[in-house]
C-alpha positions in Angstrom: 0.0 0.0 0.0 2.8 2.4 0.9 4.5 1.7 -2.4 1.3 2.3 -4.3 0.8 5.7 -2.4 4.5 6.8 -3.2 3.9 5.9 -6.9 0.6 8.0 -7.0 2.4 11.0 -5.4 5.4 10.8 -7.7 3.1 10.8 -10.8 1.1 13.7 -9.5 4.4 15.7 -8.8 5.5 14.8 -12.3 2.4 16.2 -13.9 2.7 19.5 -11.8 6.1 20.1 -13.0 5.2 19.5 -16.6 2.2 21.9 -16.2 4.5 24.7 -14.9 7.2 24.6 -17.7 5.4 27.1 -20.0 6.6 30.3 -18.3 4.2 32.7 -16.6 2.9 35.6 -18.6 3.7 34.3 -21.9 1.6 34.2 -24.9 0.5 31.1 -27.0 2.1 30.9 -30.4 4.5 28.8 -32.7 4.0 25.1 -32.8 1.2 23.3 -31.1 1.5 23.5 -27.4 4.5 26.0 -27.5 4.4 29.4 -25.9 6.4 32.4 -26.8 8.1 34.9 -24.5 7.4 38.6 -24.9 10.1 41.1 -24.8 9.3 44.7 -23.5 11.3 47.5 -25.1 11.3 51.1 -23.9 12.2 53.7 -26.4 13.0 57.1 -25.2 13.3 60.5 -27.2 13.5 64.1 -26.4 10.9 64.9 -29.1 7.3 65.6 -28.3 4.4 63.9 -29.8 4.0 66.5 -32.6 7.5 66.2 -34.0 8.3 64.1 -37.0 11.0 62.3 -35.1 8.3 60.9 -32.7 6.2 60.0 -35.9 9.1 57.9 -37.1 9.2 56.1 -33.8 5.5 55.3 -33.9 6.2 53.6 -37.3 9.1 51.7 -35.9 7.0 50.5 -33.0 4.3 49.3 -35.4 6.8 47.4 -37.5 8.7 45.8 -34.6 5.5 44.6 -33.1 4.0 43.3 -36.3 7.3 41.6 -37.7 7.9 39.9 -34.4 4.3 38.5 -34.3 3.7 40.2 -31.0 6.9 39.0 -29.4 8.2 42.6 -29.0 6.1 45.0 -26.9 7.3 48.6 -27.5 6.4 51.6 -25.3 7.5 55.1 -26.4 8.5 57.9 -24.0 8.5 61.2 -25.6 9.5 64.6 -24.3 12.3 63.5 -22.2 10.2 61.4 -19.9 13.1 59.1 -19.0 15.4 62.1 -18.5 17.5 64.5 -20.3 19.3 63.1 -23.4 22.7 63.0 -21.8 21.3 60.9 -19.0 19.4 58.8 -21.5 22.7 58.2 -23.4 24.5 57.0 -20.1 21.6 54.7 -19.3 21.8 53.2 -22.9 25.4 52.4 -22.1 24.4 50.8 -18.7 21.5 48.8 -20.1 18.8 50.7 -18.0 17.1 52.1 -21.1 16.6 49.9 -24.0 16.5 52.1 -27.2 16.5 55.8 -27.9 16.3 58.4 -30.6 18.2 61.2 -29.0 21.0 63.8 -29.7 24.5 62.6 -29.3 26.5 64.0 -26.3 30.2 63.9 -26.6 31.3 64.1 -23.0 31.6 60.3 -22.9 34.0 60.1 -25.8 35.6 63.1 -27.5 35.6 61.2 -30.9 31.8 61.8 -31.0 32.6 65.5 -31.7 33.0 64.5 -35.3 29.2 64.8 -35.4 29.6 68.5 -35.1 32.0 69.6 -37.8 30.8 73.1 -38.9 29.6 73.3 -42.4 30.3 69.7 -43.1 27.5 69.7 -45.6 26.1 72.7 -47.6 22.6 71.5 -48.3 20.0 68.8 -47.7 20.8 66.9 -50.8 24.2 66.0 -49.7 23.1 64.5 -46.3 22.7 60.9 -47.6 26.3 60.7 -48.9 27.7 62.2 -45.6 25.6 60.1 -43.1 24.1 57.2 -44.9 24.6 53.5 -44.1 27.8 53.2 -46.2 29.3 56.5 -45.2 32.6 56.9 -43.1 30.4 58.6 -40.6 28.3 55.7 -40.0 31.2 53.1 -40.0 33.1 55.2 -37.5 30.2 55.8 -35.3 29.4 52.2 -35.1 32.9 51.5 -33.9 32.9 54.3 -31.3 29.4 53.4 -29.8 30.5 49.7 -29.6 33.3 50.9 -27.3 30.6 52.5 -25.1 28.3 49.4 -25.1 25.8 51.0 -27.4 24.6 49.6 -30.7 24.4 52.2 -33.3 21.3 51.7 -35.5 21.4 54.8 -37.8 21.1 58.5 -38.3 18.0 60.6 -38.2 19.4 63.7 -40.2 16.7 66.1 -39.1 17.9 69.2 -40.7 20.2 72.2 -40.7 20.9 74.1 -37.5 20.6 77.9 -37.0 19.8 80.0 -33.9 16.6 81.0 -32.3 16.2 84.2 -30.3 13.7 85.5 -27.8 14.6 89.2 -28.8 16.2 90.9 -31.6 19.9 89.7 -32.0 22.0 92.8 -32.6 24.7 92.2 -35.3 23.4 88.8 -36.3 24.2 89.4 -39.9 27.7 90.7 -39.5 30.5 88.2 -38.7 33.0 90.9 -38.0 30.6 92.6 -35.3 32.5 92.4 -31.9 30.3 94.9 -30.1 29.4 94.6 -26.5 25.7 94.2 -27.4 26.4 91.1 -29.4 28.8 89.7 -26.8 26.3 90.2 -24.2 23.7 88.2 -26.2 23.8 84.9 -24.3 23.2 81.8 -26.5 22.5 78.5 -25.0 24.7 75.8 -26.5 24.8 72.0 -25.8 27.5 70.7 -23.5 29.5 70.1 -26.6 32.8 72.1 -26.9 32.5 72.7 -30.7 29.1 74.4 -30.3 30.5 76.7 -27.5 33.5 77.5 -29.7 31.5 78.2 -32.7 28.9 80.4 -30.8 31.8 82.5 -29.3 33.5 82.7 -32.7 30.3 84.2 -34.1 30.6 87.0 -31.5 27.9 85.8 -29.1 28.3 84.8 -25.4 27.9 81.1 -24.9 26.4 79.4 -21.9 25.4 75.8 -21.3 21.9 75.0 -20.0 20.2 71.6 -19.9 17.9 71.1 -22.7 15.1 70.4 -20.5 15.4 73.9 -18.8 15.9 75.9 -22.1 12.3 76.9 -22.6 12.0 78.4 -19.1 15.6 79.9 -19.5 14.6 81.9 -22.5 11.2 82.8 -21.1 12.8 84.3 -18.1 15.7 86.0 -19.8 18.4 83.7 -18.3 19.5 83.4 -22.0 18.3 85.2 -25.1 18.8 82.5 -27.7 20.0 79.0 -28.5 21.8 77.0 -31.0 21.2 73.3 -31.5 17.7 73.0 -33.2 16.5 73.1 -36.8 13.6 75.4 -37.9 11.1 72.9 -37.3 12.3 72.2 -33.7 12.4 75.9 -33.0 8.8 76.2 -34.1 7.3 73.1 -32.6 9.0 73.4 -29.1 9.8 77.0 -28.7 7.4 79.0 -30.9 5.8 80.8 -27.8 9.2 82.3 -26.6 11.2 82.6 -29.8 10.6 85.7 -32.0 13.5 85.4 -34.5 15.2 82.6 -36.3 18.5 83.1 -38.1 19.3 80.2 -40.6 23.2 80.0 -40.1 23.2 76.3 -41.1 26.3 75.8 -39.2 25.6 72.2 -38.2 23.5 69.2 -39.2 21.1 68.0 -36.5 22.1 64.5 -36.5 19.9 62.5 -34.0 20.9 58.8 -33.3 18.9 55.7 -33.4 20.6 53.7 -30.7 20.2 50.6 -28.5 21.8 49.3 -25.4 24.1 46.6 -26.5 23.4 44.7 -23.4 19.6 44.6 -24.1 20.4 43.6 -27.8 22.6 40.8 -26.8 19.8 39.3 -24.6 17.3 39.1 -27.4 17.0 35.9 -29.4 18.8 35.9 -32.7 15.6 36.1 -34.7 14.5 39.2 -32.9 18.0 40.8 -33.3 
């Protein structure tokens, strides 16, 4: 009788173990009886929901979820909800943010300054050759980002960069103007040395303010203008405080599609 009871208990335990092998929270799919694991990806961006950059992410989200047959569940975080782009970049490297479409800060590797060579291109038509998939830029950025544990996915060349001002910028059209009025016009530049040097070389005073504080800074007079955005970004994000825009077209606004290398490596090969 004891042997019979032991055999019955062993059989019941075996059935329980088999029933628990599917993985909690997974979805049915694949071959009969199989279940598939769903991977959640968070994509961060500084763009608001009205911007074309955010629209590109909505299309990417739809394609990832569709082509993965639901195995990828993508959530978008616009308007720097997961932090300023410099913080997001660091978290990509650490694997605490999965993917991002953000500007490229250079404080983590000085080689990233190659993104900000003044007047590298003269017009929109030449952007594809300069920044496309087979360009020197793309190949070099892939290498640099790999050293930072970030996977470079591609460039979102948003447009040419000028300066937006809250009040009339004295001497804006005279490169030789070294007047006090122009020097006292404080222009916010990103925490990128090239931007600060170019701003000063153009005769303006340069100051570094976090992007998330820029709107308030111009609204309250902490600075009078900024460099770092295209005409569209100046309009979509700052039109209530900006009264003048000067199309200097000094830089190209190259935003990066990036992914944490750690998160990428954890995905199954077919989802990679």
